[in-house]
PLY file of the C-alpha trace (Angstrom):
ply
format ascii 1.0
element vertex 448
property float x
property float y
property float z
element edge 447
property int vertex1
property int vertex2
end_header
30.20 -3.41 6.70
29.82 -6.85 8.10
27.12 -9.06 6.70
24.94 -11.01 9.08
25.49 -14.75 9.38
22.28 -16.63 8.74
23.53 -20.14 8.15
21.49 -21.26 11.18
18.38 -20.75 9.10
19.21 -23.73 6.94
17.88 -27.01 8.33
20.69 -29.36 9.37
21.94 -31.62 6.59
20.16 -29.70 3.85
22.81 -27.16 2.83
23.86 -28.95 -0.33
20.32 -29.95 -1.24
18.88 -26.47 -0.81
21.56 -24.28 -2.27
23.62 -25.08 -5.30
25.11 -23.21 -8.22
22.79 -24.63 -10.86
21.49 -21.18 -11.76
24.84 -19.53 -12.35
25.09 -20.54 -15.98
22.00 -18.44 -16.68
23.84 -15.24 -15.74
25.99 -13.31 -18.18
27.83 -9.99 -18.29
25.20 -8.25 -20.40
22.59 -8.61 -17.69
21.92 -5.65 -15.40
23.90 -5.68 -12.17
20.74 -6.32 -10.12
20.08 -9.54 -12.05
23.70 -10.73 -11.98
24.02 -10.50 -8.20
20.60 -11.83 -7.23
21.19 -13.90 -4.06
21.01 -17.68 -4.34
21.29 -18.44 -0.63
19.07 -17.42 2.19
21.94 -16.06 4.28
22.54 -13.43 1.59
19.04 -12.01 1.98
18.97 -8.81 4.04
16.20 -6.87 5.74
13.62 -9.57 6.50
14.94 -11.07 9.73
11.47 -11.61 11.19
10.51 -13.86 8.28
13.83 -15.56 7.68
15.24 -16.19 11.14
15.36 -19.80 12.29
11.94 -19.46 13.94
10.51 -17.26 11.17
7.39 -18.35 9.25
9.12 -18.39 5.87
11.97 -20.48 7.23
9.39 -22.93 8.55
7.79 -23.02 5.10
11.15 -23.99 3.60
11.76 -26.69 6.20
8.32 -28.16 5.48
9.34 -28.54 1.81
7.04 -25.75 0.63
3.83 -27.75 0.71
1.50 -24.77 1.13
0.70 -22.09 -1.45
1.83 -18.61 -0.48
1.73 -14.98 -1.58
4.72 -12.68 -1.18
3.41 -9.13 -0.86
5.77 -6.19 -0.77
7.07 -3.10 -2.54
9.32 -3.28 -5.61
12.87 -4.35 -4.90
12.09 -5.94 -1.54
13.16 -9.43 -2.65
9.96 -11.25 -3.67
11.34 -12.93 -6.79
14.64 -13.70 -5.07
12.83 -15.42 -2.19
10.69 -17.41 -4.62
13.82 -18.67 -6.40
15.41 -19.65 -3.10
12.25 -21.46 -2.03
12.35 -23.35 -5.32
15.89 -24.55 -4.67
14.90 -25.55 -1.14
12.30 -28.06 -2.27
12.27 -31.23 -4.34
9.45 -29.91 -6.54
9.63 -28.84 -10.18
9.72 -25.03 -10.38
7.91 -23.07 -13.11
7.76 -19.29 -13.51
4.95 -17.34 -15.17
4.37 -13.59 -15.32
0.88 -12.15 -15.22
2.19 -9.39 -17.49
3.33 -11.63 -20.37
1.46 -14.93 -19.85
-2.24 -15.61 -20.34
-4.84 -18.18 -19.35
-3.72 -20.57 -22.09
-0.17 -20.60 -20.68
-1.59 -21.22 -17.23
-3.68 -24.18 -18.42
-0.70 -25.65 -20.24
1.49 -25.56 -17.13
-1.29 -27.16 -15.09
-1.52 -29.94 -17.69
2.22 -30.50 -17.41
1.90 -30.54 -13.62
-0.71 -33.29 -13.82
1.55 -35.29 -16.14
4.44 -35.03 -13.66
2.24 -36.33 -10.88
1.05 -39.20 -13.07
4.61 -40.05 -14.13
6.09 -40.28 -10.67
4.47 -37.93 -8.22
6.80 -34.96 -8.75
5.13 -31.87 -7.36
5.08 -28.54 -9.23
5.66 -25.13 -7.68
4.19 -22.46 -9.95
5.62 -18.99 -9.33
3.39 -16.21 -10.68
5.00 -12.78 -10.77
2.71 -9.72 -10.63
-0.16 -11.95 -9.50
-2.47 -8.96 -9.07
-2.46 -8.44 -12.85
-4.29 -11.72 -13.42
-8.00 -10.98 -13.80
-10.70 -12.70 -11.77
-11.29 -15.52 -14.25
-7.56 -16.29 -14.43
-7.29 -16.34 -10.65
-10.44 -18.48 -10.39
-8.80 -20.88 -12.86
-6.08 -21.58 -10.29
-8.49 -22.50 -7.50
-9.29 -26.17 -8.16
-5.64 -27.00 -8.90
-4.33 -25.30 -5.76
-7.10 -27.01 -3.80
-6.28 -30.43 -5.24
-2.52 -30.01 -4.78
-1.82 -30.25 -8.51
0.30 -27.13 -8.09
1.74 -25.25 -5.17
1.41 -21.57 -6.05
3.81 -18.82 -5.04
2.43 -15.45 -6.02
4.36 -12.17 -5.93
2.50 -8.86 -5.81
3.14 -5.23 -5.02
-0.56 -4.64 -4.37
-2.60 -5.45 -1.27
-3.87 -9.03 -1.76
-7.04 -8.16 0.16
-8.11 -6.00 -2.78
-6.38 -7.64 -5.75
-6.60 -11.40 -5.12
-9.97 -13.14 -5.18
-11.09 -14.24 -1.73
-11.29 -18.01 -2.45
-7.69 -18.07 -3.71
-6.50 -15.82 -0.89
-8.02 -18.14 1.69
-5.95 -21.03 0.32
-2.63 -19.20 0.64
-0.36 -17.95 3.38
0.49 -14.28 2.94
3.99 -13.05 3.83
4.34 -9.28 3.84
7.76 -7.90 2.93
8.64 -4.33 3.89
10.90 -1.81 2.22
14.55 -2.44 3.01
16.22 -0.12 5.48
19.39 1.77 4.59
21.65 -0.67 6.44
20.29 -3.59 4.42
20.70 -1.64 1.17
24.34 -0.86 1.99
24.99 -4.54 2.74
23.49 -5.46 -0.64
25.67 -2.85 -2.38
28.80 -4.13 -0.65
27.99 -7.69 -1.71
27.51 -6.50 -5.31
30.91 -4.78 -5.28
32.61 -7.98 -4.06
30.57 -10.50 -6.07
32.51 -12.06 -8.94
29.38 -11.85 -11.09
28.96 -8.25 -10.00
31.73 -5.65 -9.88
34.30 -8.19 -8.64
36.14 -5.61 -6.51
37.18 -3.72 -9.65
35.86 -0.41 -8.26
36.04 1.47 -4.98
32.96 3.26 -3.64
33.29 5.97 -1.04
31.21 5.53 2.10
29.25 8.76 1.62
28.41 7.58 -1.92
27.04 4.30 -0.55
24.95 6.18 2.00
23.51 8.49 -0.67
22.59 5.54 -2.88
20.92 3.80 0.06
18.91 6.89 0.99
17.82 7.66 -2.56
16.76 4.05 -3.21
13.86 4.45 -0.75
14.00 0.79 0.28
14.25 -0.65 -3.24
17.32 -2.87 -3.71
16.92 -2.91 -7.50
16.94 0.89 -7.68
20.04 0.96 -5.45
21.92 -1.52 -7.65
20.90 0.30 -10.83
22.13 3.58 -9.33
25.42 1.94 -8.36
25.87 0.57 -11.87
25.15 3.98 -13.41
27.54 5.68 -10.99
30.31 3.23 -11.89
29.82 4.07 -15.56
30.10 7.80 -14.81
33.22 7.26 -12.66
35.11 5.38 -15.38
38.60 6.86 -15.69
38.70 8.37 -12.19
41.14 5.85 -10.73
42.99 5.43 -7.43
46.54 4.16 -6.84
45.33 0.58 -7.38
43.97 1.54 -10.79
40.42 1.01 -9.50
37.69 3.38 -10.59
36.52 5.39 -7.56
32.82 6.23 -7.17
32.28 9.43 -5.21
29.19 11.18 -3.88
29.36 13.55 -6.85
29.18 10.63 -9.29
26.09 9.33 -7.50
24.45 12.77 -7.51
25.03 12.99 -11.25
23.60 9.49 -11.76
20.52 10.27 -9.69
19.90 13.65 -11.34
16.12 13.71 -10.74
15.17 10.64 -8.71
11.68 9.20 -9.16
9.57 9.18 -6.01
7.90 5.89 -5.18
4.17 6.42 -5.54
1.15 5.12 -7.38
-2.14 6.70 -8.29
-4.44 3.84 -7.27
-2.47 1.47 -5.06
-1.27 1.25 -1.48
1.18 4.18 -1.64
-1.65 6.41 -2.82
-4.00 5.44 0.01
-1.31 5.20 2.70
0.05 8.66 1.90
-3.32 10.41 1.83
-4.11 8.64 5.11
-0.91 10.03 6.64
-1.82 13.50 5.33
-5.32 13.44 6.83
-4.14 12.04 10.16
-1.46 14.73 10.39
-4.17 17.38 9.89
-6.29 15.68 12.54
-3.36 15.80 14.99
-3.00 19.55 14.28
0.53 18.93 12.96
1.08 21.37 10.05
4.70 20.33 9.41
3.86 16.66 8.92
0.81 17.55 6.82
2.96 19.73 4.54
5.50 16.94 4.18
2.89 14.43 3.02
1.31 17.06 0.77
4.68 17.64 -0.90
5.25 13.89 -1.26
1.96 13.53 -3.09
2.23 16.57 -5.34
5.86 16.01 -6.35
5.07 12.39 -7.20
2.32 13.54 -9.58
-0.83 13.16 -7.51
-3.91 14.92 -8.89
-4.40 18.17 -6.91
-8.15 17.74 -7.28
-8.01 14.45 -5.39
-6.30 16.25 -2.50
-8.85 19.07 -2.69
-11.72 16.61 -2.45
-10.22 15.06 0.67
-9.76 18.53 2.20
-13.46 19.27 1.57
-14.37 16.06 3.38
-11.97 16.94 6.21
-13.60 20.36 6.60
-16.91 18.73 7.49
-15.76 15.53 9.15
-12.98 16.84 11.39
-13.38 20.63 11.68
-17.14 20.74 11.44
-18.96 23.15 13.71
-15.71 24.24 15.40
-15.16 26.43 12.33
-18.20 26.35 10.00
-16.37 28.59 7.48
-13.86 25.80 6.80
-16.14 24.10 4.28
-16.44 27.29 2.24
-12.66 27.72 2.40
-12.13 24.14 1.20
-14.43 24.65 -1.78
-12.80 27.99 -2.60
-9.33 26.43 -2.47
-10.47 23.59 -4.73
-11.75 26.07 -7.33
-8.60 28.19 -7.07
-6.29 25.17 -7.42
-8.27 23.98 -10.45
-8.19 27.45 -12.00
-4.43 28.07 -11.73
-3.23 24.44 -12.07
0.18 23.08 -11.12
2.76 24.05 -10.05
1.16 27.15 -8.45
-1.75 25.08 -7.09
0.63 23.66 -4.50
0.79 27.11 -2.86
-2.98 27.21 -2.51
-3.11 23.68 -1.14
-0.27 24.43 1.26
-2.18 27.44 2.60
-5.39 25.51 3.24
-3.37 22.62 4.69
-1.75 24.83 7.32
-5.06 26.53 8.13
-6.85 23.23 8.58
-4.02 21.79 10.68
-4.17 24.76 13.06
-7.98 25.08 13.09
-10.05 23.96 16.05
-11.49 20.50 15.47
-14.89 18.95 16.14
-16.35 15.78 14.71
-19.66 16.16 16.56
-21.80 16.17 13.41
-19.91 13.18 12.00
-20.53 11.22 15.17
-24.15 12.43 15.30
-24.82 11.05 11.83
-23.29 7.70 12.73
-25.55 7.43 15.78
-28.57 8.19 13.61
-27.35 5.66 11.06
-27.12 3.02 13.78
-30.83 3.50 14.56
-31.66 3.32 10.86
-29.80 0.02 10.51
-30.82 -1.62 13.79
-34.46 -0.61 14.25
-37.59 -1.40 12.31
-38.33 0.70 9.23
-41.34 2.39 10.82
-43.72 4.62 8.89
-43.27 8.36 8.86
-45.47 9.87 11.64
-48.78 11.12 10.24
-48.28 14.76 11.26
-45.03 14.92 9.23
-46.54 13.60 6.00
-47.41 15.93 3.18
-51.13 16.17 2.29
-51.45 17.52 -1.27
-54.86 15.87 -1.93
-58.19 15.95 -0.11
-58.12 12.14 0.29
-54.81 12.32 2.12
-56.16 15.03 4.39
-59.17 12.86 5.16
-56.83 10.00 6.07
-55.11 12.22 8.63
-51.98 13.18 6.73
-50.47 16.32 8.25
-52.92 16.50 11.15
-51.32 18.05 14.24
-48.37 19.59 12.46
-47.49 23.07 13.72
-45.39 25.26 11.44
-42.83 26.99 13.66
-42.81 30.02 11.32
-46.53 30.70 11.67
-47.06 29.77 15.34
-46.15 31.46 18.58
-42.55 30.59 19.45
-43.66 29.66 22.94
-46.15 27.11 21.63
-44.71 23.66 22.18
-44.89 20.93 19.56
-45.84 17.90 21.62
-45.54 15.48 18.70
-42.25 13.75 17.95
-40.51 14.24 14.61
-39.38 10.59 14.59
-41.02 7.16 14.92
-42.18 6.56 18.47
-39.68 3.79 19.33
-36.65 6.03 18.77
-38.25 9.37 19.59
-36.09 9.93 22.69
-32.74 8.78 21.27
-30.14 11.56 21.19
-27.61 11.75 18.39
-25.96 15.17 18.47
-23.85 16.05 21.51
-22.24 19.47 21.43
-18.47 19.55 21.86
-16.46 22.36 23.43
-15.18 23.64 20.08
-18.63 23.75 18.40
-19.39 27.37 17.53
-23.01 27.28 18.74
-25.06 29.28 21.20
-28.48 28.44 22.64
-30.21 29.51 19.42
-27.91 28.04 16.85
-24.65 28.92 15.10
-22.98 32.17 16.16
0 1
1 2
2 3
3 4
4 5
5 6
6 7
7 8
8 9
9 10
10 11
11 12
12 13
13 14
14 15
15 16
16 17
17 18
18 19
19 20
20 21
21 22
22 23
23 24
24 25
25 26
26 27
27 28
28 29
29 30
30 31
31 32
32 33
33 34
34 35
35 36
36 37
37 38
38 39
39 40
40 41
41 42
42 43
43 44
44 45
45 46
46 47
47 48
48 49
49 50
50 51
51 52
52 53
53 54
54 55
55 56
56 57
57 58
58 59
59 60
60 61
61 62
62 63
63 64
64 65
65 66
66 67
67 68
68 69
69 70
70 71
71 72
72 73
73 74
74 75
75 76
76 77
77 78
78 79
79 80
80 81
81 82
82 83
83 84
84 85
85 86
86 87
87 88
88 89
89 90
90 91
91 92
92 93
93 94
94 95
95 96
96 97
97 98
98 99
99 100
100 101
101 102
102 103
103 104
104 105
105 106
106 107
107 108
108 109
109 110
110 111
111 112
112 113
113 114
114 115
115 116
116 117
117 118
118 119
119 120
120 121
121 122
122 123
123 124
124 125
125 126
126 127
127 128
128 129
129 130
130 131
131 132
132 133
133 134
134 135
135 136
136 137
137 138
138 139
139 140
140 141
141 142
142 143
143 144
144 145
145 146
146 147
147 148
148 149
149 150
150 151
151 152
152 153
153 154
154 155
155 156
156 157
157 158
158 159
159 160
160 161
161 162
162 163
163 164
164 165
165 166
166 167
167 168
168 169
169 170
170 171
171 172
172 173
173 174
174 175
175 176
176 177
177 178
178 179
179 180
180 181
181 182
182 183
183 184
184 185
185 186
186 187
187 188
188 189
189 190
190 191
191 192
192 193
193 194
194 195
195 196
196 197
197 198
198 199
199 200
200 201
201 202
202 203
203 204
204 205
205 206
206 207
207 208
208 209
209 210
210 211
211 212
212 213
213 214
214 215
215 216
216 217
217 218
218 219
219 220
220 221
221 222
222 223
223 224
224 225
225 226
226 227
227 228
228 229
229 230
230 231
231 232
232 233
233 234
234 235
235 236
236 237
237 238
238 239
239 240
240 241
241 242
242 243
243 244
244 245
245 246
246 247
247 248
248 249
249 250
250 251
251 252
252 253
253 254
254 255
255 256
256 257
257 258
258 259
259 260
260 261
261 262
262 263
263 264
264 265
265 266
266 267
267 268
268 269
269 270
270 271
271 272
272 273
273 274
274 275
275 276
276 277
277 278
278 279
279 280
280 281
281 282
282 283
283 284
284 285
285 286
286 287
287 288
288 289
289 290
290 291
291 292
292 293
293 294
294 295
295 296
296 297
297 298
298 299
299 300
300 301
301 302
302 303
303 304
304 305
305 306
306 307
307 308
308 309
309 310
310 311
311 312
312 313
313 314
314 315
315 316
316 317
317 318
318 319
319 320
320 321
321 322
322 323
323 324
324 325
325 326
326 327
327 328
328 329
329 330
330 331
331 332
332 333
333 334
334 335
335 336
336 337
337 338
338 339
339 340
340 341
341 342
342 343
343 344
344 345
345 346
346 347
347 348
348 349
349 350
350 351
351 352
352 353
353 354
354 355
355 356
356 357
357 358
358 359
359 360
360 361
361 362
362 363
363 364
364 365
365 366
366 367
367 368
368 369
369 370
370 371
371 372
372 373
373 374
374 375
375 376
376 377
377 378
378 379
379 380
380 381
381 382
382 383
383 384
384 385
385 386
386 387
387 388
388 389
389 390
390 391
391 392
392 393
393 394
394 395
395 396
396 397
397 398
398 399
399 400
400 401
401 402
402 403
403 404
404 405
405 406
406 407
407 408
408 409
409 410
410 411
411 412
412 413
413 414
414 415
415 416
416 417
417 418
418 419
419 420
420 421
421 422
422 423
423 424
424 425
425 426
426 427
427 428
428 429
429 430
430 431
431 432
432 433
433 434
434 435
435 436
436 437
437 438
438 439
439 440
440 441
441 442
442 443
443 444
444 445
445 446
446 447
């Protein structure tokens, strides 16, 4: 496959300054393939055209000499560390790398001290790259604030987690956030082809069949590192299976053996967790049982807790099915108890059954909307006293003060006797919250 030409991304006259081979001596044959073939030039980055094209925001950042702190947010293997290294070579600043997994606050303070000394010695700016930024706790992130604000350091943070939830707001407000997406299969195949040709990679010593490349790209699920690791494992398995040029030949069967039982990309608390359950619920809401079953299988096979899914189904029964099928709530609770009782893997059958039923059930969110309308009055109107006729009067003093006066118990009064008193404060007494929808299983006297 042809690789795209991106040399127009590099500002005129800066090719030699931005990209050089100074990092090559750090690479050796014992390193994993993914580390040996890490791109050093921006034109060898695939899959992020919107960010890296000539008019892209990250290209502009490079042309401006990287003067603003930034956060690279994206899934594993999308190129965050690679981009940070390329940015470092594109600027005249001193580049330092820390990892929130292995470095602590003391290391951070030391690097900031060094950064101040560089400025004092000659004004050399420091770019501090922090990998896994989300793993720094609040105090560590707060410790960065004054130094980012003062320009002592320019921070580049890399994170797989949503910065809105995992980076403190003051630090987030001082950074530009660039979101990287999972790489598509075409980009993965281009990366694999480069690795096969790269002299630090496989150096054209092996041949890889096209269907093998496609399988690796599909199984990698957008993660370039996983793809390169799979390629390296497949090459090891294929050793001895040579062609007429005495090159080892990697076939689809070698890749299948290397993959064996691929790990699904998922997390129990992060974005994949919330995005997947959101897709599951929305598929149910669209009455799409096939899509709902797909997302259910994705969650369960990746190790999601069946009880978490059951809890969301219970919520769905009330929020989205509601009065269109009042029995749905009982079914959701029954399925939760059954799934808990039998456990996995059989629990998936129970959850699949309730998933299909809920997807095909009539839907009504009338009670959900009714509550929100009532909530709006609670939040936006004065906290008026409970009307006197609705108050309990357990003592003679309270009766003398008028508590309970005028209240008519509907069980002990003639059904035709009208209660002329409102059951709400006077200012909102006429506001209507519940509006019956066509699927609500109600008649004039209540639920059928």
